[in-house]
MIMIFI-809440 format. One record per residue (C-alpha): residue in three letters; x, y, z. Coordinates in steps of 0.02 Angstrom, whole numbers, plus 50000, padded with zeros to 5 digits. Example, Ala and Ser with C-alpha at 12.3 -4.5 7.8 and 13.67 -1.06 7.14 Angstrom:
residues 2
+------+-------+-------+-------+
| rest |     u |     v |     w |
+------+-------+-------+-------+
|  ALA | 50615 | 49775 | 50390 |
|  SER | 50684 | 49947 | 50357 |
+------+-------+-------+-------+
END
This chain:
residues 343
+------+-------+-------+-------+
| rest |     u |     v |     w |
+------+-------+-------+-------+
|  MET | 50000 | 50000 | 50000 |
|  THR | 50069 | 50168 | 49948 |
|  HIS | 50074 | 50313 | 50072 |
|  ILE | 50116 | 50491 | 50020 |
|  TYR | 50172 | 50613 | 50156 |
|  LEU | 50166 | 50800 | 50126 |
|  ALA | 50235 | 50932 | 50243 |
|  MET | 50126 | 51085 | 50211 |
|  GLU | 50147 | 51256 | 50292 |
|  ASP | 50041 | 51222 | 50447 |
|  GLU | 50002 | 51035 | 50449 |
|  LEU | 50053 | 50864 | 50386 |
|  LEU | 49953 | 50772 | 50254 |
|  VAL | 49951 | 50583 | 50233 |
|  ALA | 49876 | 50514 | 50072 |
|  GLU | 49838 | 50328 | 50085 |
|  GLU | 49806 | 50222 | 49932 |
|  GLN | 49623 | 50167 | 49921 |
|  GLY | 49578 | 50072 | 49763 |
|  ASP | 49608 | 50185 | 49613 |
|  GLY | 49634 | 50341 | 49719 |
|  PHE | 49693 | 50406 | 49886 |
|  GLY | 49610 | 50456 | 50048 |
|  LEU | 49681 | 50611 | 50131 |
|  GLN | 49714 | 50629 | 50318 |
|  GLN | 49769 | 50788 | 50407 |
|  HIS | 49888 | 50783 | 50555 |
|  LEU | 49990 | 50902 | 50663 |
|  HIS | 49872 | 51047 | 50627 |
|  GLY | 49942 | 51213 | 50685 |
|  HIS | 50121 | 51152 | 50683 |
|  ARG | 50251 | 51197 | 50552 |
|  PRO | 50319 | 51039 | 50467 |
|  GLN | 50484 | 51065 | 50379 |
|  CYS | 50557 | 50896 | 50330 |
|  LEU | 50516 | 50710 | 50316 |
|  ALA | 50608 | 50544 | 50312 |
|  HIS | 50563 | 50361 | 50330 |
|  ASP | 50655 | 50207 | 50392 |
|  PRO | 50720 | 50118 | 50235 |
|  ARG | 50685 | 49947 | 50309 |
|  ARG | 50521 | 49987 | 50397 |
|  PRO | 50426 | 50109 | 50287 |
|  GLU | 50283 | 50120 | 50413 |
|  ARG | 50404 | 50218 | 50525 |
|  VAL | 50410 | 50400 | 50471 |
|  TYR | 50494 | 50553 | 50547 |
|  CYS | 50433 | 50733 | 50532 |
|  GLY | 50538 | 50882 | 50584 |
|  THR | 50444 | 51039 | 50634 |
|  PHE | 50494 | 51218 | 50663 |
|  ASP | 50397 | 51232 | 50825 |
|  ALA | 50384 | 51057 | 50901 |
|  GLY | 50550 | 50972 | 50869 |
|  LEU | 50554 | 50799 | 50790 |
|  LEU | 50402 | 50685 | 50788 |
|  TRP | 50386 | 50505 | 50731 |
|  SER | 50251 | 50383 | 50679 |
|  ASP | 50262 | 50194 | 50688 |
|  ASP | 50094 | 50163 | 50601 |
|  ALA | 50115 | 50244 | 50430 |
|  GLY | 50061 | 50416 | 50491 |
|  ALA | 49902 | 50370 | 50584 |
|  SER | 49973 | 50439 | 50747 |
|  TRP | 50123 | 50545 | 50795 |
|  GLN | 50230 | 50561 | 50951 |
|  PRO | 50367 | 50686 | 50994 |
|  VAL | 50544 | 50618 | 51007 |
|  GLY | 50575 | 50741 | 51150 |
|  GLY | 50739 | 50756 | 51243 |
|  ILE | 50869 | 50874 | 51173 |
|  LEU | 50765 | 50901 | 51015 |
|  ALA | 50603 | 50950 | 51103 |
|  ASP | 50626 | 51138 | 51081 |
|  ARG | 50730 | 51137 | 50923 |
|  ALA | 50676 | 51199 | 50752 |
|  VAL | 50708 | 51040 | 50653 |
|  THR | 50740 | 51076 | 50469 |
|  ALA | 50819 | 50915 | 50402 |
|  VAL | 50812 | 50730 | 50444 |
|  ALA | 50890 | 50573 | 50368 |
|  VAL | 50881 | 50390 | 50421 |
|  ARG | 50995 | 50241 | 50392 |
|  ASN | 50984 | 50061 | 50455 |
|  HIS | 51149 | 50004 | 50527 |
|  SER | 51100 | 49841 | 50611 |
|  SER | 50976 | 49700 | 50593 |
|  ALA | 50914 | 49732 | 50770 |
|  GLN | 50742 | 49809 | 50790 |
|  GLY | 50744 | 49995 | 50829 |
|  SER | 50926 | 50020 | 50783 |
|  GLU | 50911 | 50147 | 50643 |
|  LEU | 51040 | 50285 | 50635 |
|  ILE | 50957 | 50456 | 50628 |
|  TYR | 51034 | 50624 | 50584 |
|  VAL | 50940 | 50785 | 50621 |
|  GLY | 50982 | 50962 | 50567 |
|  THR | 50913 | 51120 | 50646 |
|  GLU | 50900 | 51310 | 50639 |
|  PRO | 51017 | 51388 | 50691 |
|  SER | 51130 | 51265 | 50601 |
|  ALA | 51172 | 51116 | 50711 |
|  LEU | 51178 | 50929 | 50684 |
|  PHE | 51125 | 50789 | 50800 |
|  CYS | 51141 | 50600 | 50785 |
|  SER | 51053 | 50453 | 50868 |
|  ALA | 51118 | 50274 | 50850 |
|  ASP | 50976 | 50193 | 50948 |
|  GLY | 50822 | 50244 | 50851 |
|  GLY | 50798 | 50412 | 50936 |
|  MET | 50814 | 50361 | 51119 |
|  THR | 50973 | 50463 | 51146 |
|  TRP | 51054 | 50602 | 51046 |
|  THR | 51229 | 50671 | 51023 |
|  GLU | 51269 | 50841 | 50952 |
|  LEU | 51406 | 50849 | 50818 |
|  PRO | 51481 | 51021 | 50851 |
|  ALA | 51616 | 51019 | 50717 |
|  LEU | 51485 | 51077 | 50592 |
|  THR | 51495 | 51260 | 50640 |
|  THR | 51686 | 51269 | 50657 |
|  LEU | 51714 | 51273 | 50469 |
|  PRO | 51789 | 51433 | 50395 |
|  SER | 51636 | 51461 | 50284 |
|  ALA | 51519 | 51463 | 50435 |
|  ARG | 51556 | 51647 | 50465 |
|  GLY | 51464 | 51687 | 50303 |
|  TRP | 51313 | 51573 | 50319 |
|  SER | 51149 | 51669 | 50309 |
|  PHE | 50969 | 51630 | 50259 |
|  PRO | 50903 | 51779 | 50157 |
|  PRO | 50724 | 51787 | 50231 |
|  ARG | 50801 | 51783 | 50406 |
|  PRO | 50978 | 51846 | 50373 |
|  GLU | 51028 | 51839 | 50555 |
|  THR | 51019 | 51649 | 50553 |
|  HIS | 51039 | 51494 | 50441 |
|  HIS | 50994 | 51310 | 50449 |
|  VAL | 51033 | 51135 | 50389 |
|  ARG | 50918 | 51119 | 50239 |
|  TRP | 50960 | 50940 | 50186 |
|  ILE | 51058 | 50786 | 50245 |
|  THR | 51111 | 50651 | 50122 |
|  LEU | 51181 | 50482 | 50175 |
|  ASP | 51294 | 50382 | 50061 |
|  PRO | 51214 | 50210 | 50032 |
|  ARG | 51385 | 50130 | 50005 |
|  ALA | 51480 | 50202 | 50153 |
|  ALA | 51403 | 50194 | 50327 |
|  ARG | 51492 | 50348 | 50396 |
|  ARG | 51491 | 50459 | 50242 |
|  LEU | 51363 | 50599 | 50234 |
|  SER | 51335 | 50773 | 50165 |
|  ALA | 51246 | 50922 | 50244 |
|  CYS | 51175 | 51068 | 50147 |
|  ILE | 51173 | 51236 | 50237 |
|  GLU | 51042 | 51362 | 50183 |
|  ALA | 51124 | 51466 | 50134 |
|  GLY | 51312 | 51455 | 50121 |
|  ALA | 51386 | 51282 | 50094 |
|  LEU | 51375 | 51100 | 50046 |
|  ILE | 51490 | 51010 | 50167 |
|  ARG | 51544 | 50827 | 50180 |
|  SER | 51598 | 50706 | 50315 |
|  SER | 51678 | 50533 | 50303 |
|  ASP | 51673 | 50495 | 50490 |
|  GLY | 51490 | 50511 | 50537 |
|  GLY | 51495 | 50699 | 50564 |
|  GLN | 51641 | 50706 | 50684 |
|  SER | 51737 | 50812 | 50558 |
|  TRP | 51693 | 50900 | 50396 |
|  ARG | 51764 | 50955 | 50229 |
|  ASP | 51710 | 51132 | 50189 |
|  ARG | 51628 | 51187 | 50028 |
|  THR | 51726 | 51181 | 49866 |
|  PRO | 51749 | 51338 | 49759 |
|  ASP | 51651 | 51266 | 49612 |
|  GLY | 51512 | 51185 | 49717 |
|  PRO | 51337 | 51247 | 49756 |
|  ARG | 51312 | 51376 | 49894 |
|  ASP | 51123 | 51361 | 49919 |
|  THR | 51078 | 51177 | 49899 |
|  HIS | 50894 | 51135 | 49927 |
|  THR | 50899 | 50950 | 49882 |
|  LEU | 51048 | 50832 | 49866 |
|  VAL | 51026 | 50652 | 49810 |
|  VAL | 51137 | 50502 | 49776 |
|  HIS | 51105 | 50341 | 49681 |
|  PRO | 51157 | 50167 | 49742 |
|  ASP | 51209 | 50118 | 49566 |
|  ALA | 51318 | 50271 | 49537 |
|  PRO | 51457 | 50276 | 49669 |
|  GLY | 51525 | 50450 | 49700 |
|  ARG | 51388 | 50538 | 49604 |
|  LEU | 51295 | 50684 | 49683 |
|  TYR | 51147 | 50778 | 49609 |
|  ALA | 51113 | 50951 | 49683 |
|  ALA | 50962 | 51064 | 49655 |
|  ALA | 51014 | 51234 | 49720 |
|  GLY | 50959 | 51414 | 49724 |
|  ASP | 51116 | 51453 | 49624 |
|  GLY | 51079 | 51322 | 49490 |
|  TYR | 51094 | 51137 | 49453 |
|  PHE | 51256 | 51045 | 49495 |
|  GLU | 51323 | 50868 | 49476 |
|  SER | 51480 | 50784 | 49542 |
|  VAL | 51552 | 50616 | 49493 |
|  ASP | 51690 | 50612 | 49625 |
|  GLY | 51593 | 50627 | 49787 |
|  GLY | 51590 | 50817 | 49785 |
|  ASP | 51775 | 50853 | 49758 |
|  THR | 51734 | 50939 | 49593 |
|  TRP | 51570 | 50996 | 49515 |
|  GLN | 51494 | 51027 | 49344 |
|  ARG | 51342 | 51134 | 49299 |
|  PRO | 51252 | 51043 | 49157 |
|  ASP | 51114 | 51170 | 49126 |
|  GLU | 51085 | 51164 | 48938 |
|  GLY | 50898 | 51180 | 48911 |
|  LEU | 50858 | 51251 | 49082 |
|  ARG | 50761 | 51413 | 49067 |
|  HIS | 50744 | 51430 | 49256 |
|  HIS | 50895 | 51428 | 49370 |
|  TYR | 50821 | 51427 | 49545 |
|  LEU | 50817 | 51238 | 49571 |
|  TRP | 50716 | 51166 | 49715 |
|  SER | 50697 | 50977 | 49700 |
|  ILE | 50788 | 50838 | 49608 |
|  ALA | 50742 | 50654 | 49593 |
|  VAL | 50831 | 50512 | 49502 |
|  ASP | 50750 | 50356 | 49433 |
|  PRO | 50788 | 50216 | 49558 |
|  ALA | 50823 | 50101 | 49410 |
|  ASP | 50930 | 50220 | 49307 |
|  PRO | 51051 | 50352 | 49374 |
|  GLU | 51049 | 50439 | 49205 |
|  VAL | 50866 | 50494 | 49218 |
|  ARG | 50836 | 50650 | 49323 |
|  VAL | 50679 | 50753 | 49355 |
|  ALA | 50696 | 50926 | 49430 |
|  SER | 50585 | 51071 | 49480 |
|  ALA | 50633 | 51252 | 49456 |
|  ALA | 50578 | 51433 | 49449 |
|  ALA | 50651 | 51601 | 49400 |
|  SER | 50672 | 51655 | 49581 |
|  ALA | 50629 | 51610 | 49760 |
|  TRP | 50476 | 51723 | 49753 |
|  ARG | 50414 | 51640 | 49594 |
|  ALA | 50445 | 51470 | 49674 |
|  HIS | 50362 | 51488 | 49843 |
|  ASN | 50236 | 51631 | 49841 |
|  ALA | 50068 | 51564 | 49779 |
|  GLN | 50009 | 51737 | 49724 |
|  GLY | 50155 | 51760 | 49606 |
|  ALA | 50210 | 51580 | 49579 |
|  LYS | 50269 | 51520 | 49410 |
|  SER | 50366 | 51357 | 49414 |
|  ALA | 50423 | 51222 | 49295 |
|  VAL | 50473 | 51038 | 49289 |
|  TYR | 50617 | 50974 | 49184 |
|  ARG | 50687 | 50805 | 49136 |
|  ARG | 50862 | 50755 | 49081 |
|  THR | 50929 | 50589 | 49015 |
|  GLY | 51114 | 50548 | 49004 |
|  ALA | 51220 | 50692 | 48942 |
|  GLY | 51078 | 50769 | 48842 |
|  PRO | 50998 | 50938 | 48874 |
|  TRP | 50860 | 50971 | 48999 |
|  GLN | 50687 | 50965 | 48923 |
|  ALA | 50522 | 51032 | 48987 |
|  ALA | 50415 | 50894 | 49066 |
|  GLN | 50249 | 50984 | 49090 |
|  ALA | 50127 | 50865 | 49002 |
|  GLY | 49982 | 50830 | 49121 |
|  LEU | 50037 | 50960 | 49250 |
|  PRO | 49941 | 51120 | 49292 |
|  PRO | 49989 | 51284 | 49205 |
|  GLN | 50153 | 51358 | 49265 |
|  PRO | 50075 | 51525 | 49322 |
|  GLY | 49999 | 51502 | 49495 |
|  THR | 50091 | 51339 | 49530 |
|  THR | 50218 | 51338 | 49671 |
|  VAL | 50379 | 51243 | 49644 |
|  SER | 50358 | 51054 | 49656 |
|  SER | 50440 | 50928 | 49771 |
|  VAL | 50488 | 50774 | 49670 |
|  VAL | 50534 | 50595 | 49721 |
|  GLY | 50557 | 50431 | 49632 |
|  ASP | 50427 | 50295 | 49659 |
|  PRO | 50505 | 50171 | 49781 |
|  ALA | 50405 | 50025 | 49712 |
|  GLU | 50404 | 50052 | 49524 |
|  PRO | 50561 | 50093 | 49424 |
|  GLY | 50535 | 50231 | 49297 |
|  SER | 50396 | 50313 | 49399 |
|  PHE | 50398 | 50477 | 49496 |
|  TYR | 50284 | 50576 | 49610 |
|  LEU | 50278 | 50764 | 49629 |
|  ALA | 50174 | 50882 | 49735 |
|  ASN | 50137 | 51068 | 49733 |
|  ASN | 49997 | 51185 | 49784 |
|  GLN | 49884 | 51111 | 49649 |
|  GLY | 49893 | 50931 | 49711 |
|  ILE | 49991 | 50769 | 49690 |
|  TYR | 50043 | 50700 | 49521 |
|  ARG | 50120 | 50537 | 49462 |
|  SER | 50222 | 50492 | 49309 |
|  ARG | 50232 | 50312 | 49251 |
|  TYR | 50327 | 50367 | 49097 |
|  VAL | 50500 | 50409 | 49164 |
|  GLY | 50448 | 50587 | 49202 |
|  GLN | 50396 | 50628 | 49023 |
|  SER | 50211 | 50651 | 49064 |
|  TRP | 50104 | 50661 | 49222 |
|  GLN | 49933 | 50618 | 49287 |
|  ALA | 49845 | 50696 | 49437 |
|  CYS | 49818 | 50575 | 49582 |
|  SER | 49636 | 50553 | 49627 |
|  LEU | 49615 | 50627 | 49801 |
|  PRO | 49523 | 50769 | 49888 |
|  TRP | 49624 | 50931 | 49884 |
|  PRO | 49553 | 51067 | 49998 |
|  ALA | 49556 | 51243 | 49928 |
|  GLN | 49669 | 51312 | 50065 |
|  TYR | 49815 | 51210 | 50001 |
|  ARG | 49814 | 51307 | 49838 |
|  GLN | 49884 | 51453 | 49937 |
|  GLN | 50025 | 51352 | 50015 |
|  ARG | 50187 | 51273 | 49962 |
|  VAL | 50244 | 51095 | 49992 |
|  GLN | 50390 | 51093 | 50113 |
|  ALA | 50434 | 50908 | 50093 |
|  LEU | 50374 | 50748 | 50009 |
|  VAL | 50402 | 50564 | 50051 |
|  VAL | 50323 | 50412 | 49967 |
|  THR | 50327 | 50236 | 50040 |
|  ASP | 50255 | 50069 | 49987 |
|  GLU | 50238 | 49947 | 50132 |
|  GLN | 50176 | 49791 | 50044 |
|  ARG | 50297 | 49791 | 49898 |
|  ARG | 50445 | 49842 | 50006 |
|  SER | 50415 | 49700 | 50129 |
|  ALA | 50378 | 49569 | 49996 |
+------+-------+-------+-------+
END
């Protein structure tokens, strides 16, 4: 059964597959969800970071939510990532990023937490600043390397993409040719060393783990990139969302966003078939379908859409979509499939 989790501006939505469509449930009303992640081995366990209530988790596919508490109880949680590191139940490794920028790690499924203070000792940290709140900054994204248990990257909004090879105990600072304002950073298990970055300063790729970067932007008419997804079956197929500026991306009154697709070394091409008109559509969050290679999901203020055609065309998911969400942006998107994952 497929579950789609959406972090909206003031609540969390859970869309549960029901026949040919989805039922929609609303949770955490009045809170400010910022980020989502699920346990790769137990997709019914989902984590939601909020700006006002710390980190919460669900062990029943989003039907109920509990605060993690402890050191994270009063933190503004802006990024979360999960990795299984043992066959024992409840032993997932969890990384959490916050505003102001800080990183925490739990090796026992969230029972205890350790801060990783080396994050803010980097030379570039003196210049980190988030434009809407220039007096502060935050960890926007955390990416874990599927081939190396202690290798991870953290994206600071705004200022740096930094990397660690020892579980966050020490860090390599940003590289001169790398992105400064990364919104989404993904890796692919079949492409060792490859990083795909959707950033406010453009689209970037690395083939050597982030030591050097290229900017393959032929065909892109918008250069404020928000989300990037890669086909789970093919690291050469990417789908990205973009806009001309942050205001065009996130403000529903003036929104005008686009979706692009790229295969191999070819140019980016518009991938709008089946999607709502660009004017009035906030920038989409995009993910690959965990259960069906070649398929993607995306969500924006107009609803949830699915592509079964490698991102070339889209179809609206059948579900109720209350009018108030047309004035909001999607903060984060996660898709899980319990039955096919556990089969």
